KOLNU-600224 format. One record per residue (C-alpha): chain; y negated, z, x negated; residue number from 1. Coordinates in steps of 0.25 Angstrom, whole numbers. Last residue first. Layout:
% residues N
PT  chain      Y      Z      X  resi
PT      A      Y      Z      X   NUM
...
//
This chain:
% residues 130
PT  chain      Y      Z      X  resi
PT      A   -307    552   -284   130
PT      A   -307    567   -287   129
PT      A   -320    567   -295   128
PT      A   -330    555   -291   127
PT      A   -329    543   -300   126
PT      A   -341    540   -309   125
PT      A   -347    526   -304   124
PT      A   -346    514   -314   123
PT      A   -358    506   -315   122
PT      A   -364    514   -327   121
PT      A   -351    513   -335   120
PT      A   -349    498   -331   119
PT      A   -364    496   -336   118
PT      A   -361    503   -350   117
PT      A   -348    495   -352   116
PT      A   -355    482   -350   115
PT      A   -345    471   -345   114
PT      A   -352    470   -331   113
PT      A   -366    470   -336   112
PT      A   -363    461   -348   111
PT      A   -356    451   -339   110
PT      A   -367    451   -329   109
PT      A   -377    448   -341   108
PT      A   -369    437   -346   107
PT      A   -367    431   -332   106
PT      A   -383    431   -331   105
PT      A   -383    425   -344   104
PT      A   -374    413   -340   103
PT      A   -382    411   -328   102
PT      A   -395    410   -336   101
PT      A   -388    401   -346   100
PT      A   -385    390   -335    99
PT      A   -396    390   -332    98
PT      A   -410    393   -337    97
PT      A   -417    406   -338    96
PT      A   -410    415   -348    95
PT      A   -406    404   -357    94
PT      A   -421    399   -358    93
PT      A   -426    413   -361    92
PT      A   -415    414   -372    91
PT      A   -419    401   -378    90
PT      A   -434    405   -378    89
PT      A   -431    418   -385    88
PT      A   -421    412   -395    87
PT      A   -430    401   -399    86
PT      A   -442    410   -401    85
PT      A   -432    419   -410    84
PT      A   -428    407   -418    83
PT      A   -443    402   -420    82
PT      A   -446    416   -425    81
PT      A   -434    417   -434    80
PT      A   -438    403   -440    79
PT      A   -452    408   -443    78
PT      A   -447    420   -450    77
PT      A   -437    412   -458    76
PT      A   -448    402   -462    75
PT      A   -457    414   -466    74
PT      A   -446    419   -475    73
PT      A   -443    405   -481    72
PT      A   -458    402   -484    71
PT      A   -461    389   -477    70
PT      A   -459    376   -485    69
PT      A   -456    366   -473    68
PT      A   -442    367   -477    67
PT      A   -443    382   -474    66
PT      A   -449    380   -461    65
PT      A   -438    371   -457    64
PT      A   -427    380   -461    63
PT      A   -433    392   -454    62
PT      A   -435    384   -442    61
PT      A   -420    379   -442    60
PT      A   -415    393   -445    59
PT      A   -422    400   -434    58
PT      A   -419    389   -424    57
PT      A   -404    387   -428    56
PT      A   -399    401   -431    55
PT      A   -407    412   -424    54
PT      A   -411    402   -412    53
PT      A   -398    396   -411    52
PT      A   -391    410   -411    51
PT      A   -401    416   -401    50
PT      A   -400    404   -392    49
PT      A   -385    403   -393    48
PT      A   -381    418   -391    47
PT      A   -385    420   -376    46
PT      A   -381    406   -370    45
PT      A   -369    407   -379    44
PT      A   -365    421   -374    43
PT      A   -367    415   -359    42
PT      A   -358    404   -362    41
PT      A   -348    413   -369    40
PT      A   -347    422   -357    39
PT      A   -347    410   -347    38
PT      A   -335    405   -354    37
PT      A   -328    418   -355    36
PT      A   -329    423   -341    35
PT      A   -341    431   -335    34
PT      A   -335    445   -333    33
PT      A   -323    443   -342    32
PT      A   -331    438   -354    31
PT      A   -340    450   -352    30
PT      A   -329    460   -353    29
PT      A   -322    453   -365    28
PT      A   -335    453   -373    27
PT      A   -332    454   -388    26
PT      A   -324    442   -391    25
PT      A   -333    432   -383    24
PT      A   -346    438   -389    23
PT      A   -340    437   -403    22
PT      A   -335    422   -401    21
PT      A   -349    419   -395    20
PT      A   -356    425   -407    19
PT      A   -347    418   -416    18
PT      A   -349    404   -410    17
PT      A   -364    406   -409    16
PT      A   -365    410   -423    15
PT      A   -357    398   -428    14
PT      A   -364    388   -419    13
PT      A   -378    393   -424    12
PT      A   -373    393   -439    11
PT      A   -369    378   -437    10
PT      A   -382    374   -430     9
PT      A   -390    380   -441     8
PT      A   -381    373   -451     7
PT      A   -383    360   -445     6
PT      A   -398    362   -447     5
PT      A   -409    366   -438     4
PT      A   -423    362   -444     3
PT      A   -432    369   -434     2
PT      A   -444    361   -429     1
//
């Protein structure tokens, strides 16, 4: 079992806060499409499993394995593997189960509507003289 300490949780919270703040500041079109609260909730549903797996699960397994006497490099590798498996399972669960499945659909819709590339493809060229 992972040995997740208070420092792991603190780094997870800091990383999640900064990722949400960065996403909020740099996505005004997406926020307008689905609203600020739903946008932040969708971003948290996307970012939280990855950050929790990368910070808490990976660090907790690496710490537990080092305390059991495993080589530090192998402990980091095993922690990385456990963190990646956690991220994979958590992302699949978020895509399938409500309410996060609904939020991720809204997120994809906002990405489509706010994307400059898709807006260029969907706009029709005007005929000459009109």
